[in-house]
N, C-alpha and C positions, 0 to 999 in steps of 0.2 A: 295774484298773491306772490308769484315768482318775482315780479318787478319790485316788490317791497321786501323781499326776503333778506337781501344783503343789509339793508338799513335796519331791519328788525333785529338781525343777529347782533349788529353793533350796539344798538340800544339795549338789547337784552343783556349783553355782556356787561355794559356799564351799570345796569340796574342790579344785577347779581353781585357785582363788585362792591357796591355800596353796602350790601347786607353781610358780607363775609366777615369783616372785622368783628362785628358784634356777635355774630352767630358762633364763631370759633374762639371768641375772646382774645383776639390778637391785639397786642399792645402797640399803639402808634408811637409812643415816646421811646425811641430806641437809642437814646444817647448813652445809656448805661449798658455795660456788657451783660449784666445779669438779665436785663430785659430782652436783649437780642438772643441770649441763650435759651430763655423760656419760649420765645417765639419759634426759634429753630426746632426745639424739642417738640412743640405742639405740631408743627408742620410735618416733621418726620413721622410722628405718630399717625397723623391723618393719611400719610402716604403708604402705610404698611398694607401688605396683603394684595391679593388680586381676586376680586375687585378691591380697590383702595378703601380704607375705612371711611373716607368722606362720602362714599357712595351709599352709606347706610344711615337710617334714622337713628338707630341705637349703635353708634359707631364706637362707643367706649366700652362695650361688652367684650369679653374674651372671644365670644362667638357672635359677631355683629349681626343684627337683625334689622328687618325693614328695608331691604335693598330697594333703592331708588326713592323711597318714601320720605325724602328729606324735606322738611318744611322750608328750608332755604330755597330749594329749587321751585317749590310751588309758589312761594311768596314772590320770588323774582319774576316768574312767568306771569303771575297775576298782576303785578304792578306795572308791567309793560304791555303784555298782550291782552289782558282782560281788565284794564283799568276802568273803562266805561263802555257804553253800548256802541261807540264808534271805533273801539280798538280792533286790531286785526283778529284777535282770537274770538271776540264776540261776533265779528262779521263773518268769519269762516268757521263757525262752531263745529260743523261736521268734520272738519279736518283735524280737530283736536280731541274728540271723544270717541273712544278712549285715547288717552295721551299716546301718541305714536312713539314707537321705539326710537326712531331717528331724532325726535324732539328730546327725549330723555338722554340720548347719547350726546347731543349737542350741549344740553344743560350741564352734564357731568364734565364735559370737556371745558366748558366755560369756567366752572368752579375752580379748576386747576390753573387756568391760564388766561391772562388778559393783559391788555395794555394798561389797564387801571392798576393803581398801586395796592389793591386789596385782594388780588387773587393769589392762590396758594403758591404757585411757582415764583412769584415776585418776592415772596417772604421766605424762601428756602434757606437763606443764610441768617434769618432772624431779623433782618431789616430790609427796607424797600430797595429793590433792584430795578431801576428804570429801564435797564437794557432788555428785560424780558418783555417780548411783544407777542401778540396773538397772530402769528403768521400761519397761513394755511399750510404751507410746505412743512412746517414743523409739527403742527397739531392735527393734521389730517390722520396720521397713523394712530394717534391716541383716540380720536373720534371713532375710527374703524374698530379699534379694540373694545371700546365701550359698547359699540353697537353689536359686536360679536358676543360679548358677555350677556347683553340684554336678550339676544335671540336664544342663547342657551338657557337663560332664566325662563323665558316663555315656553321653551320646549319641555321643561320639567312638568308644568301643569298649565296648559294654555288657557283653560277655563278660569281658573283662579287668578292668573296673572292678568287676564283681560278685565276681570271684575275689579282688581286692585287699580288698574290704570283708569277705569271708569270712575272709581271713588276719588282718585287723585284729581281728575278733571272736575268732579263735583265740588271738591274742597276749594279748588281755585276759583270757581264761579261763586261759591259762598263767601269767600274772602272779599270779593268785590261787590257782593250783593247785586249781581247782574241778573236781569230778567231774561236769561238765556233758555230757550226751549230745548229740552233734552233730545238727542238724536237717537233713532232706533237702528242706525247703521252699525254693523258689526265689523270690526277689523279682523280679517283672517290671521287666523294664526299661521374665550378660553379661560371658563372658571377653573381655578385651582381645585383639586379634589376636596380639600378641607372647606373651602368656601362653598363648593357645590353641595357638600353635606349639610352645611348650615342653612343654605337656601332651601334645600329639600325639606329639612326639619321645620323650617319656618312656614313654608307653604303647606306642609302636611297638617299644620294646626290652623290653617286659614281657610275660610270659604270665599274670601274676597268680598263678602257682604258687609263686613264691619270695617270701621275706620281705625287704623292702627295709631293715629295721632291723638286719639282720646280727646279731640276737640281743643287741643292746646294750640 
């Protein structure tokens, strides 16, 4: 699996890049100043907070909810790693259920940055900037920050968070209608204070047994 990891990361980045414009309604025709300003405003909004708004399913709330449960992430992972029974995810199912925190950290890092013209950093000025590239030296610190925040999230309620990650895996499998047998293995278990409070409130109302996506 390690031999295929580098290639998988690149392909996953490209797959998520294809989904971002539609998901966040970024306008591709940037010839007019108004369009560039609208794109820039959208990107700046998604970059607010810590964790950033784009890390949440309900990112447009005053108190964002559904940390990491972003359909964009699940769809991108499904279309590349769980596309069919020969895909990497289906082949190494035990490595992905529940979705590992490092995998989620990588996905969140990819959403923000890529060599593709559709990731968030490339649109920070409202139009495509081809000079923004997915360099490990630049984005490793961001990956580590996402991973740190995810670990803090898990520490709040490890049982519920594990169930949420299991549900996320099941959603990915269902998206591709893959005949993947469930695994019985259990994965052992710096948010800002305001974000920490929102996450705590969100988890307090959750058992992890229900799907926050409502089947959409």
